[in-house]
C-alpha positions, 0 to 999 in steps of 0.5 A, a space after each residue: 096675460 091675466 097674470 101680467 095684468 094682476 101684477 101691474 095692478 098690484 104694483 100700481 096699488 102698492 105705489 099708490 099706498 106707498 105715496 099716500 102712506 109717505 104723505 101722511 108721514 110727512 105731514 104739513 111742511 113747517 111754517 116758515 119764520 117771518 122777518 122784519 125791520 126792528 127800530 126801537 128807541 129805548 130810554 133808560 134811567 140809572 136805578 139808585 144803588 146799582 152797584 157794580 152791575 148798573 141797573 137801568 129802568 124805563 121805556 121803549 117805543 118804536 115798530 113793530 112792537 110799539 111801547 113798553 117797558 125796559 129793564 137794562 143791566 150793564 156791566 163795565 169791562 176793561 178796555 172801554 166795553 161793557 155787556 148788557 142784558 135786557 128785558 122788555 115788555 108790553 101788555 103782549 108779552 116779554 123778550 130778552 136779550 144780551 148784547 156787547 157794547 163798546 164805549 168811546 169817549 170824547 170830552 164829556 160824551 160818551 157814544 155807545 155802539 154794539 151788537 145785541 140778540 134776543 134769545 127768548 120771549 114769552 106770549 105773542 113774542 114767544 118765537 121772537 129772535 135775532 142775532 144781529 141787532 145793533 145798539 147805538 147812543 151817545 150820553 153825557 159822561 155822568 148822565 143818569 138817563 140815557 137814550 139808545 136805539 135797538 135796530 136790525 131784523 127779528 124773526 118770529 
């Protein structure tokens, strides 16, 4: 009887110790990413002497990032497409990404539409990511200034 009671106490102590050890090793659960809508208006101007890779510089404004500066590089491909890379910055940090755009021509107007990603960031944007942003806009065929929208869901 005393031996059975001692065995139960020992088993309870081992179970409690194991539970405590497991909780200690598990630590705090990982933080979940916060998802929110991104809606930016991007205005860029073609930089002189860009060459085969078109270099644009300008600004952006919108939610939730506010206002900032942008550098965009575009390389035209055959079949009416382009690949773009961009870097955007505010006083809080920078973020970068890339995308693919399809160009549609109608008279003297070019329409842009495609998808982009956010792949890295610094400062307040070090955890900012997205793999499904939309790029859209129109401009004149010979326009040196282009206005685009960048929208979709971002996580941070």
